[in-house]
C-alpha positions as a Markdown table, in Angstrom:
| # | Residue | x | y | z |
|---|---|---|---|---|
| 1 | Met | 93.2 | 76.6 | 93.6 |
| 2 | Ser | 95.8 | 74.7 | 91.6 |
| 3 | Leu | 99.2 | 75.8 | 90.2 |
| 4 | Leu | 97.4 | 76.6 | 86.9 |
| 5 | Asp | 95.3 | 79.3 | 88.7 |
| 6 | Arg | 98.1 | 81.2 | 90.5 |
| 7 | Gly | 101.3 | 81.2 | 88.4 |
| 8 | Pro | 104.4 | 83.2 | 89.5 |
| 9 | Glu | 104.5 | 85.4 | 86.3 |
| 10 | Glu | 102.2 | 88.2 | 85.2 |
| 11 | Ile | 101.6 | 88.9 | 81.5 |
| 12 | Thr | 99.4 | 91.3 | 79.5 |
| 13 | Ile | 97.9 | 89.9 | 76.3 |
| 14 | Tyr | 96.7 | 92.1 | 73.5 |
| 15 | Pro | 94.6 | 89.9 | 71.2 |
| 16 | Ala | 95.4 | 90.3 | 67.5 |
| 17 | Gly | 92.9 | 92.4 | 65.5 |
| 18 | Pro | 90.6 | 91.0 | 62.9 |
| 19 | Val | 91.8 | 90.6 | 59.3 |
| 20 | Leu | 90.2 | 93.3 | 57.2 |
| 21 | Pro | 88.9 | 92.9 | 53.6 |
| 22 | Asp | 92.1 | 94.4 | 52.2 |
| 23 | Gly | 94.2 | 91.8 | 54.0 |
| 24 | Thr | 95.6 | 94.0 | 56.7 |
| 25 | Arg | 94.9 | 93.6 | 60.5 |
| 26 | Gly | 92.6 | 95.8 | 62.4 |
| 27 | Pro | 93.3 | 97.3 | 65.8 |
| 28 | Glu | 94.4 | 95.1 | 68.7 |
| 29 | Gly | 91.7 | 94.0 | 71.2 |
| 30 | Ala | 91.5 | 95.2 | 74.8 |
| 31 | Pro | 94.5 | 94.1 | 77.0 |
| 32 | Val | 94.0 | 91.2 | 79.4 |
| 33 | Thr | 96.4 | 90.9 | 82.4 |
| 34 | Met | 96.7 | 87.5 | 84.0 |
| 35 | Arg | 98.9 | 85.2 | 86.1 |
| 36 | Cys | 100.6 | 82.2 | 84.4 |
| 37 | Arg | 103.6 | 79.9 | 84.3 |
| 38 | Ile | 106.3 | 80.4 | 81.7 |
| 39 | Gln | 108.9 | 77.8 | 80.7 |
| 40 | Pro | 111.8 | 78.1 | 78.3 |
| 41 | Val | 111.5 | 76.1 | 75.1 |
| 42 | Thr | 114.5 | 77.0 | 72.9 |
| 43 | Ser | 117.3 | 79.5 | 72.5 |
| 44 | Ala | 119.3 | 79.4 | 69.3 |
| 45 | Glu | 121.8 | 81.7 | 67.7 |
| 46 | Asp | 120.9 | 82.9 | 64.2 |
| 47 | Ala | 123.4 | 82.2 | 61.5 |
| 48 | Ala | 123.8 | 85.8 | 60.3 |
| 49 | Pro | 126.1 | 88.0 | 62.4 |
| 50 | Gly | 124.5 | 90.9 | 64.1 |
| 51 | Tyr | 121.1 | 89.3 | 64.7 |
| 52 | Leu | 119.7 | 88.6 | 68.1 |
| 53 | Thr | 119.3 | 85.1 | 69.6 |
| 54 | Thr | 115.9 | 83.6 | 68.8 |
| 55 | Thr | 114.3 | 82.7 | 72.1 |
| 56 | Thr | 110.9 | 80.9 | 72.6 |
| 57 | Tyr | 108.9 | 80.3 | 75.7 |
| 58 | Arg | 105.9 | 78.3 | 76.6 |
| 59 | Val | 103.0 | 80.1 | 78.4 |
| 60 | Ile | 100.8 | 77.8 | 80.5 |
| 61 | Ala | 97.5 | 79.1 | 82.1 |
| 62 | Arg | 94.0 | 77.9 | 82.9 |
| 63 | Thr | 92.7 | 79.9 | 79.9 |
| 64 | Leu | 94.6 | 82.1 | 77.4 |
| 65 | Pro | 92.6 | 84.7 | 75.5 |
| 66 | Ala | 95.2 | 84.7 | 72.7 |
| 67 | Gly | 95.5 | 83.5 | 69.1 |
| 68 | Pro | 98.1 | 83.7 | 66.4 |
| 69 | Trp | 99.9 | 87.0 | 66.2 |
| 70 | Ala | 98.6 | 88.3 | 69.6 |
| 71 | Arg | 101.0 | 90.5 | 71.4 |
| 72 | Val | 102.2 | 89.6 | 74.9 |
| 73 | Ile | 104.0 | 91.9 | 77.3 |
| 74 | Trp | 106.1 | 90.0 | 79.8 |
| 75 | Arg | 108.8 | 91.5 | 82.0 |
| 76 | Gly | 108.6 | 94.8 | 80.1 |
| 77 | Glu | 109.3 | 93.1 | 76.7 |
| 78 | Ser | 107.1 | 92.5 | 73.7 |
| 79 | Trp | 106.5 | 89.0 | 72.5 |
| 80 | Thr | 104.3 | 87.4 | 69.7 |
| 81 | Val | 102.2 | 84.3 | 70.0 |
| 82 | Ala | 103.5 | 81.8 | 67.5 |
| 83 | Gly | 100.6 | 79.7 | 66.1 |
| 84 | Glu | 97.3 | 78.7 | 67.7 |
| 85 | Pro | 97.4 | 78.0 | 71.5 |
| 86 | Ala | 96.9 | 74.3 | 72.4 |
| 87 | Arg | 93.7 | 73.9 | 74.3 |
| 88 | Arg | 94.0 | 70.9 | 76.6 |
| 89 | Arg | 90.6 | 69.8 | 77.7 |
| 90 | Gly | 91.0 | 67.1 | 80.3 |
| 91 | Ser | 89.2 | 67.0 | 83.6 |
| 92 | Pro | 88.1 | 70.3 | 85.1 |
| 93 | Arg | 91.2 | 70.2 | 87.4 |
| 94 | Thr | 93.7 | 69.6 | 84.7 |
| 95 | Arg | 92.3 | 71.6 | 81.7 |
| 96 | His | 94.6 | 74.3 | 80.6 |
| 97 | Asp | 96.0 | 76.2 | 77.5 |
| 98 | Thr | 99.6 | 76.5 | 76.3 |
| 99 | Ala | 101.0 | 78.9 | 73.8 |
| 100 | Thr | 104.5 | 79.4 | 72.4 |
| 101 | Ile | 105.8 | 83.0 | 72.4 |
| 102 | Arg | 108.7 | 84.5 | 70.5 |
| 103 | Arg | 110.4 | 87.9 | 71.0 |
| 104 | Arg | 109.3 | 90.6 | 68.6 |
């Protein structure tokens, strides 16, 4: 087993629901709990007073069953997947997915 298979963090991913004909999203998919690695990417203060700091993290795992707008629960907080996860398809030992998450 590699470091990609047994990360120190545990997350729960709720895949985003399908887009319905009226343009709204349907219900979220079934939750998936998995082990992964999480690295900080940025942390920036917003210009407007009273707003929280915008923080983003990178989630790295062998496979991520997530797409844009999927909800991630990490350390009891709710996060959103920003954009499509990057699917890195190298050799079987190094292939992995990465996604950027932002606090909701």
